[in-house]
C-alpha positions in Angstrom: -35.5 19.2 -9.6 -36.2 17.0 -6.7 -39.0 14.9 -5.2 -39.4 14.0 -1.6 -42.0 12.1 0.3 -42.3 9.9 3.4 -44.3 6.7 3.2 -47.7 6.3 4.7 -48.7 2.9 6.1 -50.2 1.6 2.8 -47.2 2.7 0.7 -44.8 1.3 3.3 -46.3 -2.1 2.7 -45.8 -1.7 -1.0 -42.3 -0.5 -0.4 -41.5 -3.4 1.9 -42.7 -5.9 -0.8 -40.9 -4.2 -3.6 -37.6 -3.0 -2.1 -34.6 -5.2 -2.8 -31.3 -3.7 -3.7 -28.5 -3.5 -6.1 -24.7 -3.5 -6.5 -21.8 -2.2 -8.4 -19.3 -3.1 -11.0 -17.2 -6.2 -10.3 -13.4 -6.4 -10.2 -13.7 -9.3 -12.7 -16.2 -10.6 -15.1 -17.0 -13.9 -13.3 -17.9 -12.1 -10.0 -20.4 -9.9 -11.9 -21.8 -12.6 -14.2 -25.5 -12.5 -14.4 -26.0 -9.9 -11.7 -28.0 -7.4 -13.8 -29.7 -9.8 -16.1 -33.5 -9.2 -15.9 -34.5 -11.0 -19.1 -34.0 -14.5 -20.4 -33.4 -15.4 -24.0 -36.3 -17.7 -24.9 -37.6 -18.9 -28.2 -41.1 -19.2 -26.8 -42.9 -16.7 -24.5 -43.3 -17.5 -20.9 -46.4 -16.6 -18.8 -44.1 -16.0 -15.8 -42.3 -12.7 -16.3 -39.7 -13.8 -13.7 -38.2 -16.7 -15.6 -34.5 -16.1 -15.9 -34.5 -13.0 -13.8 -31.2 -12.7 -12.0 -30.2 -9.7 -9.9 -29.5 -9.1 -6.2 -32.8 -9.1 -4.3 -31.7 -9.8 -0.7 -30.1 -7.5 1.8 -27.8 -9.3 4.2 -26.1 -7.9 7.3 -22.8 -9.1 8.9 -19.5 -8.3 10.4 -16.2 -8.4 8.4 -13.6 -7.4 11.1 -13.7 -9.6 14.2 -11.4 -11.2 16.8 -11.6 -14.1 19.3 -9.3 -15.4 22.0 -6.7 -16.3 19.3 -5.6 -12.7 18.7 -2.8 -11.6 21.0 -4.6 -8.3 22.0 -7.8 -10.3 22.9 -6.7 -13.6 24.4 -3.9 -12.0 26.4 -6.1 -9.5 28.1 -9.1 -11.5 29.1 -11.0 -12.8 26.1 -11.8 -16.5 26.5 -14.5 -17.0 23.9 -13.4 -18.9 20.8 -14.4 -19.2 17.2 -17.2 -21.6 18.0 -18.6 -19.2 20.5 -18.4 -16.4 17.9 -20.3 -18.3 15.3 -22.9 -19.5 17.8 -23.8 -15.9 18.9 -23.6 -14.6 15.3 -26.1 -17.2 14.3 -28.5 -16.1 17.1 -27.7 -18.4 20.0 -27.6 -17.2 23.6 -24.1 -17.6 25.1 -22.2 -16.5 28.2 -19.8 -13.6 27.7 -16.2 -13.4 28.7 -17.3 -11.8 32.0 -20.0 -14.4 32.7 -23.0 -12.4 31.5 -25.7 -13.8 29.2 -25.7 -12.2 25.7 -27.7 -12.7 22.6 -28.3 -10.7 19.4 -31.8 -9.4 18.7 -31.7 -11.2 15.4 -29.0 -13.5 13.9 -26.4 -12.1 11.5 -26.3 -13.3 7.9 -22.5 -13.6 7.6 -19.3 -13.3 9.7 -15.6 -13.1 8.9 -12.9 -14.3 11.4 -9.9 -11.9 11.0 -7.4 -12.7 13.7 -4.1 -10.7 13.8 -1.4 -12.2 11.6 1.2 -10.8 14.0 2.1 -13.2 16.9 -0.5 -15.7 15.8 -0.4 -18.4 18.4 1.1 -16.4 21.3 -2.1 -16.1 23.3 -2.8 -19.9 22.8 0.8 -20.7 23.7 0.6 -18.8 27.0 -2.7 -20.3 27.9 -1.5 -23.9 27.2 2.1 -23.4 28.5 3.5 -24.4 25.1 6.9 -26.1 25.5 8.5 -23.9 22.8 7.5 -20.8 24.7 8.8 -22.1 28.0 12.1 -23.2 26.5 12.9 -19.6 25.5 14.1 -17.2 28.2 11.9 -14.3 27.0 9.0 -16.7 26.4 9.3 -18.1 29.9 9.4 -14.7 31.5 6.4 -13.4 29.5 4.5 -16.7 30.3 5.1 -16.3 34.0 4.1 -12.6 33.8 0.7 -13.5 32.5 0.1 -16.0 35.3 1.3 -13.9 38.3 -1.5 -11.4 38.6 -3.0 -8.3 37.0 0.0 -6.0 37.5 2.5 -8.4 36.0 0.1 -9.3 33.2 -0.3 -5.7 32.1 3.5 -5.2 32.3 4.1 -8.2 30.1 1.5 -7.0 27.6 3.0 -3.5 27.5 6.4 -5.1 26.8 5.0 -7.1 23.9 3.3 -4.0 22.4 6.5 -2.0 22.8 8.6 -4.6 21.0 6.1 -5.1 18.2 4.7 -1.7 17.3 7.5 0.6 18.4 10.6 -1.4 17.8 9.2 -3.5 14.9 10.5 -6.7 16.4 8.6 -10.0 16.3 8.9 -11.2 19.9 7.7 -14.7 18.8 9.9 -15.0 15.8 11.5 -18.4 15.5 9.5 -19.9 18.4 7.1 -21.9 16.1 4.0 -21.1 18.2 1.4 -20.8 15.4 1.6 -24.5 14.5 -1.7 -25.6 12.9 -3.7 -22.6 14.2 -4.3 -21.1 10.7 -5.5 -24.5 9.4 -7.8 -24.9 12.4 -9.2 -21.4 11.8 -10.0 -22.0 8.1 -11.4 -25.5 8.7 -13.6 -24.2 11.5 -14.9 -21.4 9.2 -15.9 -24.0 6.6 -17.6 -26.0 9.3 -20.0 -23.1 10.0 -20.5 -22.0 6.4 -24.1 -23.0 5.6 -25.0 -22.0 2.0 -28.4 -20.4 1.8 -28.6 -19.8 5.6 -25.3 -18.4 6.9 -22.0 -17.4 5.3 -18.7 -17.8 7.1 -15.6 -16.1 5.7 -11.9 -16.4 6.6 -9.4 -13.6 6.7 -6.8 -12.0 8.9 -5.6 -8.6 9.9 -2.3 -7.1 8.8 -1.6 -4.8 11.8 1.0 -2.3 10.6 1.4 0.6 13.1 4.6 2.4 12.2 5.5 4.8 15.1 2.0 4.3 16.4 0.3 5.5 13.2 -2.5 3.2 12.1 -2.2 1.6 8.7 -4.1 -1.6 9.4 -5.8 -3.7 6.7 -8.2 -6.6 7.0 -7.8 -9.3 4.4 -10.9 -11.0 3.3 -10.8 -14.3 1.4 -13.6 -15.4 -1.0 -12.5 -19.0 -0.7 -12.9 -22.1 1.4 -10.2 -24.1 3.2 -9.3 -26.0 0.0 -7.5 -22.8 -1.1 -7.0 -20.7 2.1 -5.1 -23.6 3.7 -2.5 -23.3 1.0 -1.4 -19.9 2.2 -0.4 -18.4 5.6 -1.4 -15.0 7.1 1.2 -12.3 6.2 2.4 -10.2 9.1 3.9 -6.7 9.0 7.1 -8.2 10.4 7.5 -9.9 7.0 6.0 -7.1 4.9 6.4 -3.6 6.4 4.8 -1.8 3.4 1.2 -1.9 2.0 2.6 -2.7 -1.5 4.2 -5.9 -0.2 0.7 -6.9 1.1 -0.8 -6.3 -2.3 2.0 -8.5 -3.8 1.0 -11.2 -1.4 -2.6 -11.0 -2.6 -1.6 -11.1 -6.2 0.6 -14.1 -5.6 -2.3 -15.9 -3.8 -4.6 -15.4 -6.7 -2.0 -16.3 -9.3 -0.6 -19.4 -7.7 -3.6 -20.8 -5.8 -6.4 -19.5 -7.9 -8.3 -17.9 -5.1 -9.8 -14.5 -4.5 -8.8 -12.0 -1.8 -8.9 -8.2 -1.0 -7.4 -5.9 1.6 -9.6 -3.3 3.4 -8.1 -0.4 5.2 -9.6 0.9 8.5 -9.2 3.7 11.0 -7.6 6.2 8.8 -8.8 8.6 11.6 -5.9 7.3 13.7 -3.2 7.3 11.0 -2.0 10.9 11.5 -2.4 11.7 7.9 -0.8 8.6 6.3 -3.8 6.5 5.2 -5.0 8.5 2.2 -2.2 10.8 1.3 -0.8 11.4 -2.2 2.5 9.5 -1.7 3.6 5.9 -1.5 4.6 4.6 1.9 8.2 5.4 1.2 7.3 9.1 0.8 7.8 9.2 -3.0 5.0 10.6 -5.2 2.2 8.2 -6.1 2.3 7.1 -9.8 -0.4 5.6 -12.0 0.9 2.0 -11.5 0.9 2.3 -7.8 -2.6 4.0 -7.8 -4.0 1.2 -10.0 -2.5 -1.4 -7.7 -4.0 0.1 -4.6 -7.6 0.3 -6.0 -7.3 -3.2 -7.5 -6.5 -4.7 -4.1 -8.3 -2.3 -1.9 -11.8 -1.7 -3.5 -13.5 -1.2 -0.2 -13.0 1.0 2.9 -14.2 0.3 6.5 -15.8 3.6 7.2 -17.1 3.0 10.8 -16.3 0.7 13.7 -15.7 0.7 17.5 -12.6 3.0 17.2 -14.7 5.9 15.9 -16.5 7.0 12.7 -14.5 8.3 9.8 -17.0 9.6 7.3 -15.9 13.2 7.7 -14.9 15.7 10.4 -16.3 19.2 11.3 -13.0 20.9 10.2 -13.3 19.2 6.8 -17.0 19.7 6.4 -18.0 22.8 8.3 -21.4 23.1 6.6 -22.3 19.5 7.6 -24.3 19.5 10.9 -23.8 15.7 11.2 -20.0 15.8 10.7 -19.1 15.5 14.4 -20.3 11.9 14.8 -18.4 9.6 17.2 -15.0 11.2 16.8 -11.6 9.8 17.8 -9.4 12.7 16.6 -6.8 13.5 19.2 -3.9 11.3 18.3 -2.6 8.3 16.4 -3.5 4.7 17.4 -0.5 4.4 19.7 -1.4 7.6 21.6 2.2 8.7 21.0 1.6 11.6 18.6 -1.0 14.4 18.7 -3.3 15.1 15.8 -2.8 18.3 13.8 -5.4 19.9 11.5 -3.4 19.4 8.3 -3.5 15.6 8.9 -7.3 15.4 8.7 -7.7 15.7 5.0 -5.8 12.4 4.5 -7.7 10.5 7.2 -11.4 10.7 6.5 -13.5 9.0 3.9 -15.2 11.9 2.2 -12.0 14.0 1.9 -10.1 10.8 0.7 -12.6 10.6 -2.2 -11.8 14.2 -3.1 -8.1 13.5 -2.8 -8.6 10.6 -5.2 -10.1 13.0 -7.7 -7.1 15.3 -7.3 -4.7 12.3 -7.9 -6.7 11.1 -10.9 -6.5 14.6 -12.5 -2.7 14.5 -12.1 -1.9 10.8 -13.0 -5.0 9.4 -14.7 -5.9 6.8 -12.0 -8.0 7.3 -8.8 -6.6 5.1 -6.0 -9.5 6.0 -3.7 -12.5 5.0 -5.8 -13.6 2.6 -3.1 -16.9 1.4 -1.7 -17.9 1.5 2.0 -18.8 -0.9 4.7 -18.8 -1.0 8.5 -17.6 -3.5 11.1 -17.2 -3.9 14.9 -13.5 -4.8 15.3 -14.7 -6.5 18.5 -12.0 -8.3 20.4 -14.5 -10.2 22.6 -15.9 -12.7 20.0 -19.2 -10.8 20.5 -20.5 -8.9 17.4 -22.9 -6.6 19.3 -23.8 -3.3 17.5 -27.0 -2.0 19.1 -26.8 0.8 21.6 -28.9 -1.2 24.1 -26.8 -4.3 23.7 -23.2 -3.1 23.6 -20.6 -5.6 25.0 -17.5 -3.5 24.4 -14.3 -3.9 22.4 -12.3 -5.9 25.1 -13.2 -8.2 27.9 -12.6 -5.4 30.5 -15.0 -3.1 28.6 -17.9 -5.5 28.7 -21.0 -4.2 30.7 -20.2 -3.1 34.2 -20.9 0.0 36.4 -17.4 1.3 36.1 -16.4 0.6 32.5 -17.0 4.2 31.2 -13.7 5.7 32.4 -11.2 2.9 31.7 -8.4 3.6 29.3 -8.6 2.2 25.8 -5.6 4.1 24.6 -3.6 4.9 27.8 -1.4 7.7 26.4 1.2 9.3 28.7 -0.2 12.7 27.7 -3.7 12.8 29.3 -5.0 14.9 26.4 -4.4 12.0 24.0 -6.1 9.4 26.1 -9.2 7.5 24.8 -11.7 6.2 27.3 -14.1 3.3 27.1 -17.0 5.8 27.0 -15.8 6.9 23.6 -16.1 3.5 22.1 -18.8 3.3 19.4 -21.3 0.5 19.3 -20.6 0.1 15.6 -21.0 -1.1 12.9 -22.4 -3.5 10.3 -21.8 -4.3 6.6 -24.9 -4.7 4.4 -24.7 -6.4 1.0 -27.2 -6.9 -1.8 -27.0 -10.5 -3.0 -29.1 -13.1 -4.8 -28.6 -15.6 -2.0 -26.7 -16.1 1.2 -23.6 -17.8 -0.1 -20.0 -17.2 0.1 -19.8 -16.4 -3.6 -22.6 -13.9 -3.4 -21.5 -12.1 -0.3 -17.9 -11.9 -1.4 -19.0 -10.9 -4.9 -21.2 -8.1 -3.6 -18.3 -6.7 -1.6 -15.9 -6.7 -4.5 -18.5 -5.2 -6.8 -19.0 -2.5 -4.1 -22.7 -3.4 -3.9 -22.4 -2.9 -0.2 -22.9 -0.2 2.4 -22.1 0.6 6.0 -24.3 1.2 9.0 -23.2 2.4 12.4 -25.1 -0.5 14.0 -28.7 -0.4 12.9 -30.1 -2.7 10.1 -31.2 0.2 7.9 -32.2 -0.9 4.4 -31.0 1.4 1.6 -31.2 1.1 -2.2 -30.0 3.7 -4.7 -29.9 3.7 -8.5 -28.3 6.4 -10.7 -29.0 7.0 -14.4 -29.8 9.5 -17.1 -33.4 8.8 -17.9 -35.2 8.1 -14.6 -38.5 9.9 -13.9 -40.3 10.7 -10.7 -42.9 8.0 -11.4 -40.2 5.3 -11.3 -40.1 5.6 -7.5 -43.5 3.8 -7.2 -43.2 1.6 -10.2 -43.8 -2.1 -9.4 -40.6 -3.0 -11.4 -38.5 -0.5 -9.4 -35.5 -2.8 -9.1 -35.5 -4.3 -12.6 -35.9 -0.8 -14.0 -33.1 0.5 -11.9 -30.7 -2.2 -13.3 -31.9 -2.0 -16.9 -31.8 1.8 -17.1 -29.2 2.8 -14.5 -26.5 1.6 -12.2 -26.5 0.7 -8.5 -24.3 1.9 -5.6 -20.6 1.3 -6.2 -20.9 1.7 -10.0 -20.0 4.3 -12.6 -21.9 6.8 -14.7 -19.7 7.7 -17.7 -20.0 10.5 -20.4 -23.3 12.2 -19.8 -25.6 12.4 -22.8 -25.9 15.9 -24.0 -28.4 18.0 -22.1 -28.8 15.4 -19.2 -28.0 15.4 -15.5 -27.6 12.4 -13.2 -30.9 11.3 -11.7 -31.2 9.1 -8.6 -33.9 6.8 -7.2 -33.6 6.1 -3.5 -35.6 3.9 -1.1 -34.7 3.7 2.6 -36.4 1.6 5.3 -35.8 1.7 9.1 -34.5 -1.2 11.1 -37.7 -3.0 12.1 -36.4 -3.2 15.7 -34.9 0.3 15.7 -35.5 4.0 15.3 -37.5 5.8 12.7 -35.7 7.8 9.9 -35.0 11.5 10.1 -33.8 12.1 6.6 -32.1 10.9 3.5 -29.2 12.9 2.0 -27.0 12.8 -1.1 -23.4 13.8 -0.5 -21.7 15.1 -3.7 -18.0 15.7 -4.2 -16.4 17.1 -7.3 -13.3 18.7 -8.8 -13.3 21.7 -11.1 -11.1 22.6 -14.0 -8.5 24.3 -11.8 -8.1 21.1 -9.6 -10.0 22.5 -6.6 -12.4 20.0 -4.9 -15.8 20.8 -3.4 -18.5 19.0 -1.5 -22.2 19.7 -1.0 -25.0 18.0 1.0 -28.5 17.8 -0.3 -31.5 16.7 1.9 -33.5 14.7 -0.6 -36.1 13.2 1.7 -37.2 14.3 5.1 -39.8 13.1 7.6 -42.7 14.8 9.5 -43.8 17.2 6.8 -40.8 19.4 7.0 -39.8 21.4 3.9 -36.5 21.5 1.9 -35.4 24.9 0.9 -34.1 26.1 -2.4 -30.6 25.5 -1.2 -31.4 21.8 -0.8 -31.4 21.7 3.0 -34.2 21.1 5.5 -35.3 24.1 7.6 -36.2 22.3 10.8 -34.6 19.6 12.9 -36.5 16.4 13.5 -36.6 16.9 17.3 -36.0 14.2 20.0 -38.1 11.9 22.1 -35.2 10.6 24.2 -35.8 10.3 27.9 -32.2 10.5 29.1 -32.9 9.5 32.7 -34.7 6.3 31.7 -32.8 5.6 28.5 -35.9 5.4 26.3 -37.3 6.9 23.1 -40.4 6.5 20.9 -41.0 6.4 17.2 -43.6 9.1 17.4 -41.4 11.3 15.2 -39.6 10.4 12.0 -40.7 8.0 9.3 -40.6 4.2 8.9 -39.6 4.6 5.3 -38.4 7.4 3.0 -38.0 7.7 -0.8 -36.6 10.3 -3.1 -36.2 11.2 -6.7 -33.4 13.7 -7.2 -31.6 15.4 -10.1 -28.3 17.2 -9.6 -29.1 20.9 -10.1 -25.5 21.9 -10.5 -24.1 19.2 -12.7 -21.2 19.9 -15.0 -20.6 17.1 -17.5 -16.9 18.0 -17.8 -16.2 17.5 -14.0 -15.4 14.2 -12.2 -17.8 13.7 -9.3 -19.1 11.2 -6.8 -22.5 10.8 -5.1 -23.3 8.7 -2.0 -26.4 8.4 0.1 -26.5 9.0 3.9 -29.5 7.9 5.8 -30.0 9.4 9.3 -32.1 8.0 12.1 -34.0 10.0 14.7 -32.2 10.4 18.1 -32.1 7.5 20.5 -30.1 6.9 23.7 -26.4 6.2 23.3 -25.0 3.0 24.9 -23.5 5.1 27.7 -26.9 6.4 28.5 -28.3 2.8 28.7 -25.4 2.0 31.1 -26.2 5.0 33.3 -29.9 4.0 33.6 -29.2 0.3 34.1 -26.4 0.7 36.7 -27.8 4.0 38.2 -24.6 5.9 37.7 -23.8 9.4 36.4 -23.6 10.0 32.6 -20.0 10.4 31.4 -19.3 14.0 30.3 -16.9 12.9 27.4 -19.7 11.8 25.1 -23.3 13.0 24.2 -26.2 11.2 25.9 -28.0 10.5 22.6 -27.0 9.4 19.1 -28.4 9.4 15.5 -27.2 6.2 13.9 -26.9 6.2 10.1 -26.0 4.4 6.9 -23.5 5.3 4.2 -23.8 3.8 0.8 -21.0 3.1 -1.6 -20.7 6.0 -4.0 -21.8 6.2 -7.6 -19.0 7.9 -9.6 -19.3 10.1 -12.6 -16.5 10.3 -15.1 -16.6 12.4 -18.3 -16.1 10.5 -21.5 
């Protein structure tokens, strides 16, 4: 039924040499062209078996949700680093942070997207440069002066802007013409740093819709260069206060300009039940046309970032001991409305996938058949994701001895406040690609051949199929066999052959500069004939010789080597690599289902524990002192024929 093993030193070398991952189905034929071709059509035999082979064999790590001093909620509250600084640090250079501290990544990223807020684009720049259009307006002059007269007046001016924009829905900069050529400057600068084969730079923006404080934000990612992106402008929620209007914008961009773009929701955990419910934004029931439109334009979901992890919640997954990870679950984004238990089902990724199965059963289309990735949502121009190198979400939450207890969401009700200590040092997007180019990175995302990590550079590969055998785990042609006889993460298994069950091959490898692995799990969700949905977790590979019981769960915890006082840990427990062959023991070929892989690291100090040791301060009591970072793959979906 299942096979589990941790890799010894010799097999780890073999695994490192052979592991190279896969992807998913594309949204269009051109994006997927040649991805799974492992043979070439030749009239004469070739000695080299690799002639013509073409499938994703590189894993690349990057950040797809990212802000610099251009965004109003970055530049207006202290961020001074610009796009050039952002690309420099992402490419591995040492720079000076917004608070004057040296900062550098342990290794360069492979790609980065610049996604400034569409709303009030140019306001921060206008205040900084005393733009004449701003000074000629009574409101603009008052706000400008407020930002130059000290901290108290600065925060009052910022609060007024937020009140007008997010609560009243008024664009305070409308008609002032402050954005000028900023968008053109952004997309041209992105092209300047795009270096095919070495580093991929992507452009985008954030549509920052927050009705009554409920988060419905989307990040828009373009697959194109400035030749096409310069022909459009970022769409703000002031112009388009409905997600369907955003999708129409994307459709128009593709139809009139010939480009490619998608929208990616994030922080459903702060939407107070709106992000993944069964209705349209206007409250009417979702129909097949609307559901198809949503999954067409929103094929991915940002499952983890600084504002909390949203894989699942303990109230939704009571049998999941890892469900309480990095929770922000007391209110909406505005801190204006408390969370209630019935909202949770429509906020978290795993439950959203199950809601999608329910909707599909009713109307024939699943709007939540998405893949997964992670980002930072940093507003510092610093894409730091390691616990030992966390530079905060905002300038005022960069490293300092007193940053732990500052307000991130300063709600009037103290029970709804979110403190800096609760920020997550997360996350990253991993894609499997043939080369580091814009076409390949964007293609992997839209094919859903991507996965999320909560900050570590964990490598994961998974194939699902009907005919895999245990021996395929160690086969030298592991990857080509996976593509030829199965499907990768983000893909579909359809209409099970009679008498078969889904079989999965999984390889996972730790971050070479990080923590060992505790376990690999498969998360299954499904819907029965009555329309009731279920989930189950299977431990399919565990470290340190522990055993998996008949119920598919490990009997012992991995333990911990964390020295909290000194903020250290060792890799004397866990495994450098894990692999698994697994068959679903409870498969029903008549029931729609999904399967995704979760890889869990051994415990290590949380960033707040590193702060406590470095600054010799007390640990905050609002968060745990240690953390088990993880990876979530895009699901493989099963649909009866």
